[in-house]
C-alpha positions in Angstrom: 0.0 0.0 0.0 1.6 3.3 -1.0 2.0 5.8 1.8 0.9 9.4 1.3 3.2 12.1 2.5 1.4 14.7 4.4 4.2 17.3 3.9 3.6 17.4 0.1 0.7 19.4 -1.4 -1.9 17.7 -3.5 -0.6 18.5 -7.0 -4.2 18.9 -8.3 -4.5 21.9 -5.9 -1.2 23.6 -6.8 -1.4 26.6 -9.1 1.6 26.8 -11.4 3.0 29.9 -13.1 5.2 30.3 -16.1 8.6 32.0 -15.8 7.1 35.0 -17.6 4.2 35.2 -15.1 6.6 35.0 -12.2 8.8 37.7 -13.7 5.8 40.0 -14.2 4.6 39.4 -10.6 8.1 40.1 -9.1 8.8 42.9 -11.6 12.1 41.4 -12.6 13.4 39.9 -15.9 12.8 36.3 -16.9 16.6 35.7 -16.6 16.4 36.7 -12.9 13.7 34.1 -12.4 15.8 31.5 -14.3 18.7 32.3 -12.0 16.5 31.9 -8.9 15.3 28.5 -10.2 18.7 27.2 -11.2 20.2 28.5 -7.9 17.7 26.6 -5.9 16.1 29.7 -4.3 12.8 29.1 -6.1 11.5 25.6 -6.6 10.1 24.7 -10.0 8.9 21.7 -12.0 10.4 21.1 -15.4 7.8 20.5 -18.1 9.6 19.6 -21.3 12.0 22.5 -21.8 10.0 24.9 -19.7 9.7 25.5 -16.0 6.5 25.9 -13.9 6.8 27.6 -10.5 4.2 27.0 -7.8 2.4 30.3 -7.0 2.8 29.5 -3.2 6.6 29.3 -3.7 6.7 32.7 -5.3 4.6 34.2 -2.6 6.7 32.7 0.1 9.9 33.9 -1.6 8.6 37.4 -1.7 7.3 37.3 1.9 10.7 36.2 3.1 12.5 38.8 1.0 11.1 41.7 3.0 13.4 43.3 5.6 13.0 46.2 8.0 15.1 49.1 6.8 14.0 51.3 9.7 
């Protein structure tokens, strides 16, 4: 009997974004998104020659990128 891992999201519920969508959301270039993916800072799934990034991962990355400059 296969065991289900509770720490992994149900893939049917994950919303994936293209690199272009992530770049637009973050207001950076597509190359910056590719660097984040290849550097392991932003998780992504490879689909053929393309990458798809979970929306939650982008939101978490942005949330953790904030710092208090005051």
